[in-house]
C-alpha beads as a LAMMPS data file, in Angstrom:
LAMMPS data file: protein, C-alpha beads

463 atoms
462 bonds

1 atom types
1 bond types

-500.0 500.0 xlo xhi
-500.0 500.0 ylo yhi
-500.0 500.0 zlo zhi

Masses

1 110.0

Atoms # bond

1 1 1 -22.196 -9.534 3.151
2 1 1 -21.976 -6.119 1.508
3 1 1 -24.674 -4.419 -0.506
4 1 1 -24.466 -1.459 -2.818
5 1 1 -26.390 1.415 -1.281
6 1 1 -25.568 3.965 -3.940
7 1 1 -28.277 6.443 -4.927
8 1 1 -28.767 4.477 -8.157
9 1 1 -29.495 1.273 -6.257
10 1 1 -32.761 0.433 -4.541
11 1 1 -31.050 -1.849 -2.020
12 1 1 -29.975 -0.828 1.455
13 1 1 -27.045 -2.023 3.472
14 1 1 -27.827 -4.944 5.760
15 1 1 -25.374 -3.636 8.298
16 1 1 -26.809 -0.169 8.107
17 1 1 -30.231 -1.512 8.919
18 1 1 -28.839 -3.698 11.697
19 1 1 -27.126 -0.777 13.335
20 1 1 -30.082 1.512 12.841
21 1 1 -27.971 4.255 11.326
22 1 1 -28.239 5.807 7.924
23 1 1 -25.171 5.843 5.678
24 1 1 -23.269 9.076 5.512
25 1 1 -21.091 10.334 2.708
26 1 1 -17.537 11.286 3.359
27 1 1 -16.473 14.764 2.333
28 1 1 -13.007 14.870 0.826
29 1 1 -11.089 17.973 1.765
30 1 1 -8.298 18.754 -0.645
31 1 1 -5.084 20.451 0.307
32 1 1 -2.525 21.594 -2.207
33 1 1 0.772 23.125 -1.252
34 1 1 3.801 23.993 -3.284
35 1 1 7.278 22.605 -2.649
36 1 1 10.703 23.002 -4.177
37 1 1 13.032 20.207 -5.265
38 1 1 16.419 18.242 -6.261
39 1 1 15.814 17.659 -9.953
40 1 1 12.316 18.993 -10.495
41 1 1 9.791 16.630 -12.024
42 1 1 8.574 17.374 -15.538
43 1 1 4.980 17.720 -16.579
44 1 1 2.038 17.835 -14.277
45 1 1 -1.643 17.347 -13.831
46 1 1 -4.400 19.298 -12.227
47 1 1 -6.229 18.310 -9.090
48 1 1 -9.659 16.826 -9.159
49 1 1 -12.152 16.175 -6.373
50 1 1 -12.240 12.666 -4.951
51 1 1 -15.390 10.535 -4.922
52 1 1 -17.438 10.217 -1.824
53 1 1 -17.988 6.610 -0.944
54 1 1 -17.263 4.675 2.205
55 1 1 -16.911 1.118 3.429
56 1 1 -16.167 0.714 7.116
57 1 1 -14.464 -2.167 8.855
58 1 1 -15.730 -3.358 12.246
59 1 1 -14.023 -1.455 15.010
60 1 1 -12.324 -3.212 17.902
61 1 1 -10.849 -0.264 19.711
62 1 1 -10.933 3.482 19.861
63 1 1 -10.595 5.057 16.413
64 1 1 -7.776 7.451 15.930
65 1 1 -6.711 9.786 13.136
66 1 1 -3.309 11.112 14.007
67 1 1 -2.368 14.703 13.339
68 1 1 0.660 15.999 11.607
69 1 1 2.399 17.312 14.679
70 1 1 5.922 16.412 15.646
71 1 1 8.724 15.123 13.472
72 1 1 7.571 14.324 9.965
73 1 1 8.564 10.656 9.866
74 1 1 8.286 9.991 13.603
75 1 1 6.088 6.988 14.404
76 1 1 3.118 7.396 16.635
77 1 1 3.203 5.271 19.772
78 1 1 1.150 2.116 19.372
79 1 1 0.021 0.030 22.299
80 1 1 -2.148 -3.040 22.440
81 1 1 -5.669 -1.622 22.504
82 1 1 -8.209 -2.357 25.205
83 1 1 -10.905 -4.562 23.882
84 1 1 -14.347 -3.066 23.761
85 1 1 -17.567 -3.805 21.947
86 1 1 -18.507 -1.389 19.165
87 1 1 -21.428 0.900 19.749
88 1 1 -24.579 -0.521 18.178
89 1 1 -25.545 2.976 17.059
90 1 1 -22.588 3.262 14.724
91 1 1 -22.517 2.043 11.161
92 1 1 -19.693 -0.455 11.484
93 1 1 -19.558 -1.410 7.839
94 1 1 -20.874 0.665 5.016
95 1 1 -20.240 1.198 1.313
96 1 1 -21.270 4.288 -0.581
97 1 1 -20.883 4.454 -4.339
98 1 1 -20.220 7.627 -6.235
99 1 1 -22.419 8.182 -9.244
100 1 1 -20.892 11.521 -10.138
101 1 1 -18.588 12.026 -13.067
102 1 1 -18.977 11.287 -16.717
103 1 1 -16.910 9.875 -19.496
104 1 1 -15.948 6.531 -20.935
105 1 1 -15.822 3.545 -18.618
106 1 1 -12.361 2.718 -17.289
107 1 1 -10.613 -0.366 -18.637
108 1 1 -9.656 -1.848 -15.273
109 1 1 -11.836 -4.620 -13.843
110 1 1 -12.599 -2.320 -10.932
111 1 1 -14.369 0.176 -13.173
112 1 1 -17.697 0.092 -11.398
113 1 1 -18.712 3.617 -12.366
114 1 1 -18.038 5.773 -15.437
115 1 1 -15.266 8.037 -14.216
116 1 1 -13.418 10.135 -16.725
117 1 1 -10.093 11.907 -16.677
118 1 1 -7.705 13.636 -18.981
119 1 1 -4.052 12.829 -19.399
120 1 1 -1.654 15.755 -19.727
121 1 1 -0.400 16.388 -23.221
122 1 1 2.718 14.466 -24.142
123 1 1 6.006 16.365 -24.070
124 1 1 8.028 16.913 -27.209
125 1 1 10.169 13.860 -26.537
126 1 1 7.094 11.693 -26.090
127 1 1 4.888 13.161 -28.814
128 1 1 4.438 9.826 -30.556
129 1 1 3.031 8.104 -27.473
130 1 1 -0.754 7.777 -27.618
131 1 1 -2.637 9.775 -25.020
132 1 1 -4.186 7.803 -22.187
133 1 1 -6.915 8.975 -19.886
134 1 1 -6.369 8.463 -16.168
135 1 1 -9.345 9.023 -13.892
136 1 1 -8.552 11.730 -11.358
137 1 1 -10.999 10.356 -8.776
138 1 1 -10.997 7.028 -6.951
139 1 1 -13.850 4.777 -8.033
140 1 1 -14.189 3.240 -4.568
141 1 1 -13.455 4.396 -1.021
142 1 1 -13.311 2.094 1.986
143 1 1 -13.616 3.634 5.419
144 1 1 -10.967 1.969 7.617
145 1 1 -11.103 2.990 11.299
146 1 1 -7.816 2.579 13.200
147 1 1 -5.645 2.600 10.076
148 1 1 -2.544 3.974 11.763
149 1 1 -0.852 7.196 10.689
150 1 1 2.642 5.753 11.163
151 1 1 5.200 6.237 8.386
152 1 1 7.144 3.094 9.288
153 1 1 4.329 0.536 9.155
154 1 1 3.160 -1.574 6.194
155 1 1 -0.490 -2.402 6.759
156 1 1 -1.941 -3.097 3.284
157 1 1 -1.190 -5.872 0.772
158 1 1 -3.022 -7.370 -2.234
159 1 1 -2.643 -11.070 -3.091
160 1 1 -2.646 -12.943 -6.375
161 1 1 -5.876 -14.546 -5.203
162 1 1 -7.438 -11.043 -5.334
163 1 1 -7.685 -10.679 -1.551
164 1 1 -6.821 -7.358 0.063
165 1 1 -5.399 -7.620 3.598
166 1 1 -5.596 -4.582 5.884
167 1 1 -4.263 -4.247 9.428
168 1 1 -6.541 -2.126 11.608
169 1 1 -5.478 -1.823 15.231
170 1 1 -5.284 -5.337 16.646
171 1 1 -7.222 -6.921 13.757
172 1 1 -6.556 -8.028 10.184
173 1 1 -9.444 -7.829 7.728
174 1 1 -9.665 -9.412 4.285
175 1 1 -11.614 -7.808 1.467
176 1 1 -12.417 -10.133 -1.439
177 1 1 -12.160 -7.923 -4.508
178 1 1 -14.062 -10.480 -6.602
179 1 1 -17.158 -10.522 -4.399
180 1 1 -16.829 -7.492 -2.126
181 1 1 -17.074 -9.713 0.951
182 1 1 -15.153 -8.657 4.071
183 1 1 -14.038 -11.082 6.768
184 1 1 -12.054 -10.655 9.952
185 1 1 -9.021 -12.932 9.785
186 1 1 -7.711 -12.374 13.312
187 1 1 -7.939 -10.263 16.440
188 1 1 -4.666 -10.077 18.366
189 1 1 -6.421 -8.632 21.405
190 1 1 -8.571 -11.755 21.883
191 1 1 -6.055 -13.134 24.385
192 1 1 -5.751 -10.449 27.052
193 1 1 -2.452 -11.883 28.284
194 1 1 -0.902 -11.604 24.805
195 1 1 -2.787 -8.589 23.440
196 1 1 -0.948 -7.106 20.481
197 1 1 -1.188 -4.660 17.562
198 1 1 -0.708 -5.364 13.841
199 1 1 2.318 -3.547 12.383
200 1 1 2.730 -5.214 8.953
201 1 1 1.049 -7.638 6.556
202 1 1 2.412 -9.472 3.494
203 1 1 1.019 -12.230 1.269
204 1 1 3.041 -15.136 -0.066
205 1 1 3.636 -14.920 -3.803
206 1 1 0.859 -17.409 -4.507
207 1 1 -1.464 -15.765 -2.020
208 1 1 -1.990 -18.913 0.052
209 1 1 -0.701 -17.567 3.372
210 1 1 -0.509 -14.174 5.023
211 1 1 2.356 -13.063 7.258
212 1 1 1.343 -10.684 10.061
213 1 1 3.982 -8.670 11.924
214 1 1 3.165 -7.487 15.439
215 1 1 4.135 -4.781 17.900
216 1 1 5.746 -7.393 20.170
217 1 1 8.066 -8.454 17.332
218 1 1 6.421 -11.773 16.438
219 1 1 5.529 -12.788 12.885
220 1 1 2.437 -14.945 12.547
221 1 1 1.647 -17.091 9.497
222 1 1 -2.061 -17.379 8.738
223 1 1 -3.863 -19.801 6.444
224 1 1 -6.635 -17.468 5.309
225 1 1 -8.774 -20.213 3.757
226 1 1 -8.878 -22.099 7.072
227 1 1 -8.905 -18.893 9.130
228 1 1 -6.216 -20.075 11.549
229 1 1 -2.671 -19.234 12.565
230 1 1 -0.391 -22.091 11.525
231 1 1 2.841 -20.779 13.020
232 1 1 4.324 -17.970 15.121
233 1 1 7.917 -16.944 14.435
234 1 1 9.910 -15.092 17.077
235 1 1 13.350 -13.475 17.117
236 1 1 12.763 -9.720 17.082
237 1 1 13.022 -7.675 20.251
238 1 1 10.773 -4.867 18.973
239 1 1 7.951 -4.413 16.474
240 1 1 8.197 -6.128 13.074
241 1 1 7.197 -3.313 10.720
242 1 1 8.307 -4.636 7.298
243 1 1 7.964 -8.017 5.565
244 1 1 9.097 -9.420 2.206
245 1 1 8.440 -12.841 0.651
246 1 1 10.280 -14.740 -2.057
247 1 1 9.231 -18.370 -2.525
248 1 1 9.648 -20.008 0.929
249 1 1 11.896 -17.225 2.241
250 1 1 10.362 -14.561 4.459
251 1 1 12.411 -11.581 5.641
252 1 1 11.222 -9.308 8.433
253 1 1 12.573 -5.893 9.421
254 1 1 12.225 -4.492 12.905
255 1 1 12.663 -1.498 15.144
256 1 1 15.453 -3.504 16.811
257 1 1 17.525 -2.576 13.683
258 1 1 17.793 -6.175 12.466
259 1 1 16.485 -8.163 9.500
260 1 1 15.656 -11.828 10.032
261 1 1 15.662 -14.229 7.100
262 1 1 13.299 -17.130 7.697
263 1 1 12.707 -20.331 5.765
264 1 1 9.154 -21.290 6.621
265 1 1 9.931 -24.940 5.794
266 1 1 12.652 -25.083 8.469
267 1 1 11.814 -25.798 12.114
268 1 1 13.750 -22.808 13.508
269 1 1 12.416 -19.286 13.886
270 1 1 15.015 -17.799 11.523
271 1 1 18.032 -18.770 9.434
272 1 1 20.066 -15.547 9.394
273 1 1 20.122 -12.365 11.460
274 1 1 21.277 -9.412 9.339
275 1 1 22.660 -6.457 11.310
276 1 1 23.748 -3.436 9.268
277 1 1 21.158 -0.700 9.814
278 1 1 21.551 1.725 12.698
279 1 1 17.830 2.369 13.109
280 1 1 14.412 0.866 12.366
281 1 1 14.156 -1.160 9.145
282 1 1 10.967 0.145 7.522
283 1 1 11.376 -0.986 3.895
284 1 1 12.082 -4.467 2.453
285 1 1 11.774 -5.691 -1.153
286 1 1 13.051 -8.781 -2.980
287 1 1 14.098 -8.330 -6.602
288 1 1 11.823 -10.134 -9.107
289 1 1 14.420 -12.885 -9.642
290 1 1 14.989 -13.341 -5.899
291 1 1 18.728 -12.720 -6.161
292 1 1 18.833 -9.435 -4.227
293 1 1 17.059 -7.954 -1.227
294 1 1 16.761 -4.184 -0.786
295 1 1 16.332 -2.763 2.708
296 1 1 15.697 0.815 3.786
297 1 1 15.877 2.239 7.268
298 1 1 15.308 5.243 9.463
299 1 1 19.089 5.724 9.367
300 1 1 18.601 7.141 5.814
301 1 1 20.529 4.178 4.363
302 1 1 19.610 1.869 1.481
303 1 1 21.289 -1.554 1.523
304 1 1 21.413 -4.290 -1.134
305 1 1 21.885 -7.877 0.054
306 1 1 22.861 -10.771 -2.185
307 1 1 21.081 -14.100 -1.785
308 1 1 24.100 -15.813 -3.345
309 1 1 26.176 -14.564 -0.419
310 1 1 23.596 -15.998 2.004
311 1 1 22.634 -12.432 2.988
312 1 1 25.547 -12.449 5.420
313 1 1 26.630 -8.859 4.701
314 1 1 25.290 -6.062 2.483
315 1 1 26.568 -6.130 -1.078
316 1 1 25.970 -2.404 -1.672
317 1 1 25.423 0.567 0.609
318 1 1 23.841 3.833 -0.578
319 1 1 23.698 6.912 1.649
320 1 1 22.401 9.556 -0.769
321 1 1 19.017 9.959 0.920
322 1 1 18.629 12.565 3.658
323 1 1 15.667 10.968 5.410
324 1 1 14.171 7.568 6.183
325 1 1 13.979 5.162 3.235
326 1 1 10.700 3.268 3.259
327 1 1 9.624 3.387 -0.402
328 1 1 11.334 0.667 -2.460
329 1 1 10.401 -0.828 -5.843
330 1 1 12.287 -3.081 -8.287
331 1 1 11.620 -2.603 -11.980
332 1 1 9.993 -5.635 -13.640
333 1 1 11.306 -4.403 -17.006
334 1 1 15.044 -3.918 -16.369
335 1 1 17.181 -6.275 -14.311
336 1 1 18.940 -4.564 -11.416
337 1 1 16.943 -1.326 -11.640
338 1 1 15.736 -0.167 -8.210
339 1 1 13.755 2.930 -7.228
340 1 1 13.862 4.306 -3.677
341 1 1 12.134 7.233 -1.994
342 1 1 13.140 9.384 0.977
343 1 1 11.128 10.971 3.775
344 1 1 10.257 14.576 4.485
345 1 1 13.796 15.973 4.690
346 1 1 14.722 14.262 1.393
347 1 1 11.594 14.182 -0.836
348 1 1 13.500 12.503 -3.671
349 1 1 12.979 9.418 -5.813
350 1 1 16.346 7.927 -6.724
351 1 1 17.104 5.219 -9.278
352 1 1 19.943 2.737 -8.841
353 1 1 21.738 0.208 -11.005
354 1 1 22.526 -2.572 -8.562
355 1 1 24.640 -4.386 -11.168
356 1 1 27.140 -1.530 -11.454
357 1 1 26.403 -0.071 -8.013
358 1 1 25.688 3.416 -9.352
359 1 1 22.953 6.013 -8.973
360 1 1 21.209 6.714 -12.270
361 1 1 18.822 9.544 -11.542
362 1 1 17.315 11.725 -8.820
363 1 1 13.958 13.510 -8.951
364 1 1 12.771 15.888 -6.240
365 1 1 9.046 15.279 -5.812
366 1 1 8.455 18.174 -3.431
367 1 1 7.038 16.063 -0.603
368 1 1 7.681 13.014 1.581
369 1 1 7.866 9.810 -0.507
370 1 1 5.923 7.064 1.289
371 1 1 5.592 4.299 -1.340
372 1 1 6.657 3.328 -4.846
373 1 1 5.354 0.692 -7.265
374 1 1 6.155 -0.111 -10.888
375 1 1 3.529 -1.020 -13.431
376 1 1 4.025 -4.575 -14.674
377 1 1 2.436 -3.741 -18.029
378 1 1 4.145 -0.481 -19.058
379 1 1 7.336 1.339 -18.064
380 1 1 5.642 3.605 -15.551
381 1 1 5.572 3.874 -11.776
382 1 1 3.385 5.377 -9.097
383 1 1 4.469 7.181 -5.941
384 1 1 2.450 8.170 -2.888
385 1 1 3.315 11.153 -0.758
386 1 1 2.943 12.645 2.692
387 1 1 3.972 16.055 3.935
388 1 1 3.006 18.318 2.511
389 1 1 0.954 17.378 -0.529
390 1 1 -0.671 14.026 0.383
391 1 1 -0.960 13.046 -3.274
392 1 1 -0.552 10.116 -5.657
393 1 1 1.613 10.676 -8.750
394 1 1 1.941 8.551 -11.899
395 1 1 5.307 8.853 -13.703
396 1 1 6.573 7.746 -17.096
397 1 1 10.078 6.283 -16.896
398 1 1 12.856 7.108 -17.766
399 1 1 11.927 10.723 -18.525
400 1 1 10.027 10.959 -15.203
401 1 1 7.239 12.951 -16.805
402 1 1 4.157 13.280 -14.637
403 1 1 1.188 11.582 -16.272
404 1 1 -1.261 12.337 -13.457
405 1 1 -1.408 13.882 -10.006
406 1 1 -4.248 12.468 -7.912
407 1 1 -5.608 14.021 -4.746
408 1 1 -8.343 13.108 -2.291
409 1 1 -6.564 11.877 0.832
410 1 1 -6.455 14.505 3.555
411 1 1 -3.466 13.007 5.386
412 1 1 -0.236 11.226 4.437
413 1 1 -0.706 8.472 1.842
414 1 1 1.265 5.862 3.782
415 1 1 0.092 2.596 2.211
416 1 1 0.019 1.257 -1.350
417 1 1 -0.791 -2.057 -3.022
418 1 1 -1.310 -3.113 -6.648
419 1 1 -4.047 -5.419 -7.952
420 1 1 -3.054 -8.815 -9.413
421 1 1 -3.668 -7.645 -12.986
422 1 1 -1.463 -4.584 -12.454
423 1 1 -4.121 -2.077 -13.552
424 1 1 -5.516 -0.846 -10.229
425 1 1 -3.909 0.424 -7.025
426 1 1 -5.265 0.932 -3.544
427 1 1 -3.886 3.656 -1.274
428 1 1 -4.329 4.080 2.469
429 1 1 -3.800 7.136 4.619
430 1 1 -3.972 8.504 8.124
431 1 1 -7.418 9.876 7.245
432 1 1 -8.549 6.261 7.806
433 1 1 -9.653 5.637 4.231
434 1 1 -8.600 3.256 1.468
435 1 1 -9.023 4.586 -2.074
436 1 1 -9.010 2.579 -5.303
437 1 1 -7.661 4.127 -8.506
438 1 1 -7.584 2.915 -12.123
439 1 1 -4.074 3.865 -13.251
440 1 1 -2.293 1.481 -15.612
441 1 1 -3.303 -0.174 -18.893
442 1 1 -3.577 -3.934 -19.209
443 1 1 -1.063 -6.086 -21.012
444 1 1 -1.260 -5.599 -24.804
445 1 1 -2.200 -9.245 -25.312
446 1 1 -4.838 -9.257 -22.609
447 1 1 -6.722 -6.059 -23.456
448 1 1 -9.525 -5.328 -21.058
449 1 1 -10.208 -7.784 -18.296
450 1 1 -12.676 -10.483 -19.252
451 1 1 -15.648 -11.485 -17.184
452 1 1 -14.085 -14.894 -16.611
453 1 1 -10.957 -13.402 -15.075
454 1 1 -10.616 -13.629 -11.290
455 1 1 -10.338 -9.831 -11.457
456 1 1 -13.762 -9.407 -12.986
457 1 1 -14.829 -8.547 -9.442
458 1 1 -18.183 -10.272 -9.600
459 1 1 -19.930 -7.471 -11.446
460 1 1 -23.227 -9.201 -10.833
461 1 1 -22.696 -8.652 -7.085
462 1 1 -21.344 -5.108 -7.001
463 1 1 -22.957 -2.705 -9.433

Bonds

1 1 1 2
2 1 2 3
3 1 3 4
4 1 4 5
5 1 5 6
6 1 6 7
7 1 7 8
8 1 8 9
9 1 9 10
10 1 10 11
11 1 11 12
12 1 12 13
13 1 13 14
14 1 14 15
15 1 15 16
16 1 16 17
17 1 17 18
18 1 18 19
19 1 19 20
20 1 20 21
21 1 21 22
22 1 22 23
23 1 23 24
24 1 24 25
25 1 25 26
26 1 26 27
27 1 27 28
28 1 28 29
29 1 29 30
30 1 30 31
31 1 31 32
32 1 32 33
33 1 33 34
34 1 34 35
35 1 35 36
36 1 36 37
37 1 37 38
38 1 38 39
39 1 39 40
40 1 40 41
41 1 41 42
42 1 42 43
43 1 43 44
44 1 44 45
45 1 45 46
46 1 46 47
47 1 47 48
48 1 48 49
49 1 49 50
50 1 50 51
51 1 51 52
52 1 52 53
53 1 53 54
54 1 54 55
55 1 55 56
56 1 56 57
57 1 57 58
58 1 58 59
59 1 59 60
60 1 60 61
61 1 61 62
62 1 62 63
63 1 63 64
64 1 64 65
65 1 65 66
66 1 66 67
67 1 67 68
68 1 68 69
69 1 69 70
70 1 70 71
71 1 71 72
72 1 72 73
73 1 73 74
74 1 74 75
75 1 75 76
76 1 76 77
77 1 77 78
78 1 78 79
79 1 79 80
80 1 80 81
81 1 81 82
82 1 82 83
83 1 83 84
84 1 84 85
85 1 85 86
86 1 86 87
87 1 87 88
88 1 88 89
89 1 89 90
90 1 90 91
91 1 91 92
92 1 92 93
93 1 93 94
94 1 94 95
95 1 95 96
96 1 96 97
97 1 97 98
98 1 98 99
99 1 99 100
100 1 100 101
101 1 101 102
102 1 102 103
103 1 103 104
104 1 104 105
105 1 105 106
106 1 106 107
107 1 107 108
108 1 108 109
109 1 109 110
110 1 110 111
111 1 111 112
112 1 112 113
113 1 113 114
114 1 114 115
115 1 115 116
116 1 116 117
117 1 117 118
118 1 118 119
119 1 119 120
120 1 120 121
121 1 121 122
122 1 122 123
123 1 123 124
124 1 124 125
125 1 125 126
126 1 126 127
127 1 127 128
128 1 128 129
129 1 129 130
130 1 130 131
131 1 131 132
132 1 132 133
133 1 133 134
134 1 134 135
135 1 135 136
136 1 136 137
137 1 137 138
138 1 138 139
139 1 139 140
140 1 140 141
141 1 141 142
142 1 142 143
143 1 143 144
144 1 144 145
145 1 145 146
146 1 146 147
147 1 147 148
148 1 148 149
149 1 149 150
150 1 150 151
151 1 151 152
152 1 152 153
153 1 153 154
154 1 154 155
155 1 155 156
156 1 156 157
157 1 157 158
158 1 158 159
159 1 159 160
160 1 160 161
161 1 161 162
162 1 162 163
163 1 163 164
164 1 164 165
165 1 165 166
166 1 166 167
167 1 167 168
168 1 168 169
169 1 169 170
170 1 170 171
171 1 171 172
172 1 172 173
173 1 173 174
174 1 174 175
175 1 175 176
176 1 176 177
177 1 177 178
178 1 178 179
179 1 179 180
180 1 180 181
181 1 181 182
182 1 182 183
183 1 183 184
184 1 184 185
185 1 185 186
186 1 186 187
187 1 187 188
188 1 188 189
189 1 189 190
190 1 190 191
191 1 191 192
192 1 192 193
193 1 193 194
194 1 194 195
195 1 195 196
196 1 196 197
197 1 197 198
198 1 198 199
199 1 199 200
200 1 200 201
201 1 201 202
202 1 202 203
203 1 203 204
204 1 204 205
205 1 205 206
206 1 206 207
207 1 207 208
208 1 208 209
209 1 209 210
210 1 210 211
211 1 211 212
212 1 212 213
213 1 213 214
214 1 214 215
215 1 215 216
216 1 216 217
217 1 217 218
218 1 218 219
219 1 219 220
220 1 220 221
221 1 221 222
222 1 222 223
223 1 223 224
224 1 224 225
225 1 225 226
226 1 226 227
227 1 227 228
228 1 228 229
229 1 229 230
230 1 230 231
231 1 231 232
232 1 232 233
233 1 233 234
234 1 234 235
235 1 235 236
236 1 236 237
237 1 237 238
238 1 238 239
239 1 239 240
240 1 240 241
241 1 241 242
242 1 242 243
243 1 243 244
244 1 244 245
245 1 245 246
246 1 246 247
247 1 247 248
248 1 248 249
249 1 249 250
250 1 250 251
251 1 251 252
252 1 252 253
253 1 253 254
254 1 254 255
255 1 255 256
256 1 256 257
257 1 257 258
258 1 258 259
259 1 259 260
260 1 260 261
261 1 261 262
262 1 262 263
263 1 263 264
264 1 264 265
265 1 265 266
266 1 266 267
267 1 267 268
268 1 268 269
269 1 269 270
270 1 270 271
271 1 271 272
272 1 272 273
273 1 273 274
274 1 274 275
275 1 275 276
276 1 276 277
277 1 277 278
278 1 278 279
279 1 279 280
280 1 280 281
281 1 281 282
282 1 282 283
283 1 283 284
284 1 284 285
285 1 285 286
286 1 286 287
287 1 287 288
288 1 288 289
289 1 289 290
290 1 290 291
291 1 291 292
292 1 292 293
293 1 293 294
294 1 294 295
295 1 295 296
296 1 296 297
297 1 297 298
298 1 298 299
299 1 299 300
300 1 300 301
301 1 301 302
302 1 302 303
303 1 303 304
304 1 304 305
305 1 305 306
306 1 306 307
307 1 307 308
308 1 308 309
309 1 309 310
310 1 310 311
311 1 311 312
312 1 312 313
313 1 313 314
314 1 314 315
315 1 315 316
316 1 316 317
317 1 317 318
318 1 318 319
319 1 319 320
320 1 320 321
321 1 321 322
322 1 322 323
323 1 323 324
324 1 324 325
325 1 325 326
326 1 326 327
327 1 327 328
328 1 328 329
329 1 329 330
330 1 330 331
331 1 331 332
332 1 332 333
333 1 333 334
334 1 334 335
335 1 335 336
336 1 336 337
337 1 337 338
338 1 338 339
339 1 339 340
340 1 340 341
341 1 341 342
342 1 342 343
343 1 343 344
344 1 344 345
345 1 345 346
346 1 346 347
347 1 347 348
348 1 348 349
349 1 349 350
350 1 350 351
351 1 351 352
352 1 352 353
353 1 353 354
354 1 354 355
355 1 355 356
356 1 356 357
357 1 357 358
358 1 358 359
359 1 359 360
360 1 360 361
361 1 361 362
362 1 362 363
363 1 363 364
364 1 364 365
365 1 365 366
366 1 366 367
367 1 367 368
368 1 368 369
369 1 369 370
370 1 370 371
371 1 371 372
372 1 372 373
373 1 373 374
374 1 374 375
375 1 375 376
376 1 376 377
377 1 377 378
378 1 378 379
379 1 379 380
380 1 380 381
381 1 381 382
382 1 382 383
383 1 383 384
384 1 384 385
385 1 385 386
386 1 386 387
387 1 387 388
388 1 388 389
389 1 389 390
390 1 390 391
391 1 391 392
392 1 392 393
393 1 393 394
394 1 394 395
395 1 395 396
396 1 396 397
397 1 397 398
398 1 398 399
399 1 399 400
400 1 400 401
401 1 401 402
402 1 402 403
403 1 403 404
404 1 404 405
405 1 405 406
406 1 406 407
407 1 407 408
408 1 408 409
409 1 409 410
410 1 410 411
411 1 411 412
412 1 412 413
413 1 413 414
414 1 414 415
415 1 415 416
416 1 416 417
417 1 417 418
418 1 418 419
419 1 419 420
420 1 420 421
421 1 421 422
422 1 422 423
423 1 423 424
424 1 424 425
425 1 425 426
426 1 426 427
427 1 427 428
428 1 428 429
429 1 429 430
430 1 430 431
431 1 431 432
432 1 432 433
433 1 433 434
434 1 434 435
435 1 435 436
436 1 436 437
437 1 437 438
438 1 438 439
439 1 439 440
440 1 440 441
441 1 441 442
442 1 442 443
443 1 443 444
444 1 444 445
445 1 445 446
446 1 446 447
447 1 447 448
448 1 448 449
449 1 449 450
450 1 450 451
451 1 451 452
452 1 452 453
453 1 453 454
454 1 454 455
455 1 455 456
456 1 456 457
457 1 457 458
458 1 458 459
459 1 459 460
460 1 460 461
461 1 461 462
462 1 462 463
């Protein structure tokens, strides 16, 4: 059970007292570098300091924070860790709240402290749009030891049931955003003969089950309410680093260059093996209607597969990117509109019309594009970046005007997930932290989140 040990609270962390260590604040080091681009982005926002709070997950192996040496998108080697007991002198799980900052309370249900922020002035073409304040600092920071600094992995996902799944080394942890409770779902190193490492996580659309990809290439299905693995799917010959659900269909991408389509109701391990990429498949996304699957690989290729053609061969092939394509996001507002982002040698966000098979737009962001996500409530999207700026950027589509540039991570922002209400995002980086940001407005009909909503986050428990 977690307790708020912010300076404004008189309570202390149970785990801190158990471990006999006092909580320590994290110091966020900011780096800003300039970069040049394809079609330069318009607008901008200044940098702000990040908050200093931490929540640590129990550690099951040696912590590592990888450096930025070597090829920009090259994965770090991951091996099944040796099991060892954590040191009792270390604070294994801690949460520090930031009480700094002033301004009106944020509208998202995760607004646990009054953080303020200013939105850049609207451009001439958008002068009639009302200004919106976006907090430049995360309102919560979770300390996540062993969160891998590997561009190709997908280790964070947020379910409709408001559960955040995070893969740390050989373990998967669940953070209940409604209560703040953290539980360990599984430890793949428990069986020494089959010790493994988590390489991807993905929730079903309803949030009932969690798929866990492993370094060995297996995909495990976990019933999180029962805390047990209900099925293990095989078929890959190397690590399964990307997963995508639509209804009962689960697709997995692997370093063996293949994509396996699985029907979890069928007895077999997979229904179709899709071979078209020439390198690791690091990005997978189903379109909102489930008719098309987008896949991106380390071969710099973006492929579109049609479900109506049984995913037997790619429907479209795009080769405009000059680096690995991991970041993929389908627009919830326009049918057939897909955004994709390229790695360090590319740095671009490209927009595609998959109905006509044409590229619509290209924006050079100036740094490695690691993730993309559209807002469900407004026509905006967020991108996270690696070399060299390690930032989070909010864009207004279609003009691609920057609404905010958020800094705080000190290494590549490799992981991104969106809350069920679409207002909050969580980002993860090689600096072994998860940061929560209030970015998007709520739906016009819903207004601010009510206390009865599952996203009200149990304000009586976390203050």
